C-alpha positions as CSV (number, residue, x, y, z in Angstrom):
1,M,19.6,13.2,1.6
2,F,20.0,16.8,2.7
3,L,18.7,19.5,0.3
4,G,15.8,17.4,-0.8
5,H,14.2,17.6,2.6
6,Y,14.2,21.4,2.4
7,G,12.9,21.2,-1.1
8,L,9.8,19.3,0.1
9,A,9.4,21.7,3.0
10,L,9.3,24.6,0.6
11,A,6.9,22.9,-1.8
12,A,4.5,22.2,1.1
13,K,3.6,25.8,1.1
14,R,1.4,25.2,-2.0
15,V,-0.6,22.5,-0.2
16,A,-0.8,24.2,3.2
17,P,-0.3,27.9,2.7
18,E,-1.2,28.8,6.2
19,T,1.6,26.7,7.6
20,S,4.9,28.5,8.5
21,L,7.9,27.4,6.5
22,G,9.6,27.0,9.9
23,S,7.1,24.3,10.9
24,S,7.6,22.6,7.5
25,V,11.4,22.6,7.8
26,L,11.1,21.3,11.4
27,A,8.9,18.4,10.2
28,A,10.8,17.5,7.0
29,Q,14.1,17.5,8.9
30,W,12.8,16.0,12.2
31,A,14.8,12.8,11.9
32,D,18.1,14.6,11.2
33,L,17.4,17.2,13.9
34,L,16.8,14.4,16.4
35,W,19.8,12.3,15.2
36,P,22.7,14.5,16.5
37,L,21.0,14.7,19.9
38,L,20.9,11.0,20.1
39,L,24.5,10.8,19.0
40,V,25.6,13.2,21.7
41,T,23.7,11.2,24.3
42,G,25.0,7.9,23.1
43,L,21.6,6.4,22.2
44,E,22.5,6.0,18.5
45,H,25.9,5.4,16.9
46,V,27.7,6.1,13.6
47,R,31.2,5.4,12.3
48,I,33.2,7.6,9.9
49,V,34.7,5.4,7.2
50,P,36.5,7.4,4.5
51,G,35.7,5.9,1.1
52,L,32.7,3.9,2.3
53,M,30.6,5.5,-0.4
54,P,31.7,8.2,-2.9
55,A,29.1,10.6,-1.6
56,S,29.1,9.6,2.1
57,A,31.7,8.3,4.6
58,L,29.1,7.6,7.3
59,D,28.5,4.1,8.5
60,F,25.2,4.3,10.4
61,V,25.8,1.6,13.0
62,D,22.4,2.0,14.6
63,Y,19.8,4.7,14.5
64,P,16.5,3.0,15.3
65,I,15.0,5.9,17.2
66,S,15.5,8.5,14.6
67,H,15.6,6.6,11.3
68,S,13.6,3.3,11.5
69,L,10.4,3.4,9.4
70,V,8.1,2.4,12.3
71,T,9.6,5.1,14.6
72,V,9.5,7.7,11.9
73,L,5.8,6.9,11.4
74,A,5.3,7.3,15.1
75,W,7.2,10.6,15.1
76,G,5.0,11.8,12.2
77,A,1.8,11.0,14.2
78,L,3.3,12.7,17.3
79,V,4.5,15.9,15.5
80,G,1.5,16.1,13.3
81,G,-0.8,15.5,16.2
82,G,1.0,18.2,18.3
83,Y,0.6,20.6,15.5
84,W,-3.1,19.9,15.3
85,L,-3.5,20.4,19.0
86,I,-1.9,23.8,18.8
87,K,-3.3,25.1,15.5
88,R,-6.5,23.1,15.0
89,R,-5.8,22.8,11.3
90,I,-6.4,19.3,10.1
91,R,-5.0,19.6,6.6
92,A,-1.9,21.4,7.8
93,A,-1.4,18.8,10.5
94,V,-1.6,16.0,7.9
95,V,1.0,17.8,5.7
96,I,3.3,18.2,8.7
97,A,3.0,14.5,9.6
98,G,3.6,13.6,5.9
99,L,6.8,15.7,5.9
100,V,8.1,13.9,8.9
101,V,7.6,10.5,7.1
102,S,8.9,11.8,3.8
103,H,12.3,12.1,5.4
104,W,12.7,8.3,5.6
105,L,11.4,7.8,2.1
106,L,13.9,10.3,0.6
107,D,16.7,8.8,2.6
108,A,15.8,5.3,1.4
109,V,16.6,6.5,-2.1
110,V,20.2,7.6,-1.4
111,H,21.4,5.5,1.6
112,R,23.1,2.1,1.2
113,P,20.9,-0.6,2.8
114,D,21.2,0.6,6.4
115,L,17.7,2.0,7.1
116,P,15.8,-0.4,9.4
117,L,12.1,-1.0,9.1
118,W,11.7,-1.1,12.8
119,P,14.1,-1.1,15.8
120,G,16.1,-4.3,15.7
121,S,14.9,-5.2,12.2
122,D,17.2,-7.4,10.1
123,V,15.6,-6.0,7.0
124,L,17.5,-2.9,5.9
125,V,16.5,-0.6,3.1
126,G,18.5,1.7,0.8
127,G,18.7,2.5,-2.9
128,G,22.4,3.4,-2.8
129,L,22.4,6.5,-4.9
130,W,25.3,7.8,-2.7
131,Q,27.4,5.5,-4.8
132,S,27.6,8.3,-7.4
133,V,28.5,11.9,-6.4
134,A,27.2,13.2,-9.7
135,V,23.8,11.6,-9.3
136,T,23.6,12.7,-5.7
137,V,24.4,16.3,-6.5
138,V,22.0,16.5,-9.5
139,L,19.1,14.8,-7.5
140,E,19.6,17.0,-4.4
141,L,19.8,20.3,-6.4
142,A,16.8,19.3,-8.6
143,V,14.5,18.6,-5.6
144,L,15.6,21.8,-3.9
145,A,15.1,23.8,-7.0
146,A,11.7,22.4,-7.6
147,G,10.7,23.3,-4.0
148,V,12.1,26.8,-4.4
149,V,10.0,27.3,-7.6
150,V,6.8,26.1,-5.9
151,Y,7.5,28.3,-2.8
152,T,8.3,31.4,-4.8
153,R,5.2,31.0,-7.0
154,S,3.0,30.5,-3.9
155,T,4.4,33.5,-2.0
156,Q,5.9,36.9,-2.6
157,P,8.2,39.0,-0.5
158,R,6.7,41.7,1.6
159,D,10.0,43.5,1.9
160,A,13.7,43.1,1.4
161,A,14.0,40.6,4.2
162,G,11.5,38.3,2.5
163,R,13.5,38.5,-0.7
164,W,17.1,38.3,0.4
165,G,16.5,36.2,3.5
166,L,15.3,33.4,1.4
167,R,18.1,33.7,-1.1
168,V,20.8,33.7,1.5
169,M,19.2,30.7,3.3
170,I,19.2,28.7,0.1
171,L,22.8,29.7,-0.6
172,V,23.9,28.7,2.9
173,L,22.1,25.3,2.5
174,V,23.8,24.6,-0.8
175,S,27.1,25.6,0.6
176,F,26.7,23.2,3.5
177,F,25.8,20.5,1.1
178,L,28.7,21.0,-1.3
179,S,31.2,21.4,1.6
180,S,30.3,17.9,2.8
181,F,32.2,16.5,-0.2
182,A,35.4,18.3,0.7
183,A,36.5,15.9,3.5
184,P,34.8,13.5,6.0
185,P,34.1,14.9,9.5
186,P,37.2,14.7,11.7
187,S,35.3,12.9,14.5
188,V,31.9,11.7,15.5
189,D,31.7,14.4,18.1
190,A,32.4,17.1,15.4
191,L,29.7,15.5,13.3
192,A,27.1,15.4,16.1
193,Y,27.7,19.0,17.3
194,G,27.9,20.2,13.8
195,G,24.6,18.6,13.1
196,L,23.0,20.5,15.9
197,T,23.5,23.7,13.8
198,L,20.7,22.5,11.5
199,W,18.3,23.6,14.2
200,L,19.1,27.2,13.3
201,F,17.4,26.8,9.9
202,V,14.0,26.3,11.7
203,P,13.7,29.9,13.1
204,W,15.5,31.2,10.0
205,A,12.8,29.7,7.7
206,A,10.0,30.9,10.0
207,W,11.5,34.4,9.9
208,V,11.7,34.4,6.1
209,D,8.1,33.2,5.9
210,R,6.9,36.0,8.1
211,H,8.3,38.5,5.6
212,R,6.5,36.9,2.6
213,G,2.8,36.8,1.8
214,P,0.5,34.9,-0.6
215,A,1.4,35.4,-4.2
216,G,-0.8,38.0,-5.9
217,A,-1.6,39.8,-2.6
218,R,-1.2,43.6,-2.6
219,K,1.9,44.9,-0.9
220,P,1.4,47.8,1.6
221,D,3.3,50.2,-0.6
222,E,1.0,49.4,-3.5
223,D,-2.0,50.1,-1.4
224,L,-0.5,53.5,-0.4
225,G,0.3,54.2,-4.0
226,D,-3.4,53.6,-4.9
227,E,-4.5,55.9,-2.2
228,R,-2.2,58.6,-3.4
229,H,-3.9,58.6,-6.7
230,V,-7.3,59.2,-5.2
231,D,-8.4,62.8,-5.0
232,P,-10.0,63.2,-1.6
233,M,-11.5,66.6,-2.6
234,P,-13.0,66.3,-6.1
235,S,-13.1,69.7,-7.8
236,R,-16.5,71.2,-8.5
237,S,-17.3,72.4,-11.9
238,S,-17.4,76.3,-12.0
239,G,-20.0,78.5,-13.4
């Protein structure tokens, strides 16, 4: 899954409003942010097999560090614990840990049975929804749309950057997703180095979030507008 992870990151704003969207995106996409680094270093392996599944040509040979259930649980504890040490916000730290683990759970819905329960496990998990392009597209867009709705109802733009930055980010994510159906990656190296670009969405999401505030909060221009309607020198009645 791809867009669905961002959908959950966006929706997490309702549960942990004090958490930056950048932190939520980092957590929800942790496994896929780690994976290309492990491909580049040769610690995990994938093959590109055109036609393997209608919605994915990737044969995940082994990815026990980034995508086994046990290691994802460990990553969740590590990332969530690190967040707590820095921010000292227990609920937010739990949400961050949960987002890390949610990645494996969402992937288990769409992957063919290739997700290990632990490194070296013979038991592999996968619901196989990538067998249908139509189902994949509908599911991904639906989860992302739900996340966008929750996020935009929980926050409001402080300025144009908060409004248009979010819209452009969502548009780019959807474009990335739809372009993946055009043709398989030309090589594993291209896939790995292309995957590293996903790190850019972490600071982008954090930047967008800084330009948005809690829903219902007054904007600075509204406060100034109220002040302009206050007469600082009330007139005295004559006579």
